[in-house]
N, C-alpha and C positions, 0 to 999 in steps of 0.2 A: 142707564144709558142717557147720554147727553145729546140733545137735539142740536145739531150743527148750526142751525139758523139762530139758536140762542146765543152763540158766540158774539155776534154783532151786538145783541142787547147787552150782554155783559160788558163788552168793550165800551159802549155808549154810556152805561151806568157808571163804569169806573172813571170815565172821563168827566162826567158830571160831578162825581164825588170829589175828584181831584180839584176841579174848579171851585167847588164849595170850600174845600179845605184851604185852597190858596186864598180865596176871598176873605175867609174868617180868620186865618192865622198868618198868612203871608208865607207859608211853608209849602213846598212841593211834597208830593207823596214820598219821594225818596228821602227828603229831609226829615219828614215825620217818622218814617220807618227806621231811619238811622237813630233818631233820638230815642225811640222806644227800644231799640236793640241795646243802646248804651245803657238805658235804664234797666235792662234785664241782664246786666253784667257782661256785655260784649265790649271790652275796652280797648282791644288792639285793632288797628285798621285792617290787618289781614283777617282777623276773625269776623269783623263787620263786613268785609268784602264777601266772604264766604256765606255768612248768614243771609245777606241781602241779595246774593247772586249778582253783585255789581263788580265791574273790573276794578283793580287797584287804582287806576287813574281816575275812574268815576268817583270812587269812595273818597279820594283825596279832595276832589272838587266839592263834593258835598260837605265834607269836614271843614274845608276852607270857608264855605258859605255859613255853616253853623257857628264857627268860631268868630267870624266877623260880626255876626249878629249877637254874640254874647251867650249863646246857648251851651257851648262846650268850651273846655280848655284842653290843650295838649301839653304833655310834658314827657320827658324821658322816663322810661320805666324804672322803677326802683329795683327790680330783680334782674333786668338785662338792659344795659345801657344802649344796646342796638335797637331796641324797640321803643315805640311811642305808646303812651298811655293816654286814653281819651276819657274824660270825665264830664258829667253834666255840671253846669254852673247852677247857681240858685235859680236863675232865670230859666234854664233848661228843665230843672226839676218842676218848677211851677207850670210850665207849658205841658209837661207830661201829666201832671195832676189834672190840668184843665181838660186834656184830651179824654180822660176817663169820665168827665162829666159834661162833655160837649153835646150840643144839640145836633151835630152832624149825624145824619142817619145813614146806615148802610142801605143802599138801594135795594128794592125788593128783588131785582133780578140776581143780585149777588147773594142775598140771604137765602133765596130759594136754591141756588146752586150749591151753596155750602151745606145746606141740610140734606141734600140728596147724596152726598159723597159718603 
């Protein structure tokens, strides 16, 4: 059972986590989650939208930002010219590798909630 009062603690912890992420990497949480999903073989914007539970227009804005920063590239799909294929650039792959070794810690409130599920 989840204590309803802990929702505020989780929300605050997540906000602090995102601020740390932004300070250390310049990426928003959606940017980072999108990069990680692309790294896990979600290459089409529609699939990314579903995976991240973001609207198609929002995922387009996230992809625009990541492309402008040099983390991803977009091209027409080899298998279906109606689709776009998204790939990590070398810079995108590097940032994903750095995330796995980052000093950013998951706040205790979030770690506790995850372990109880």
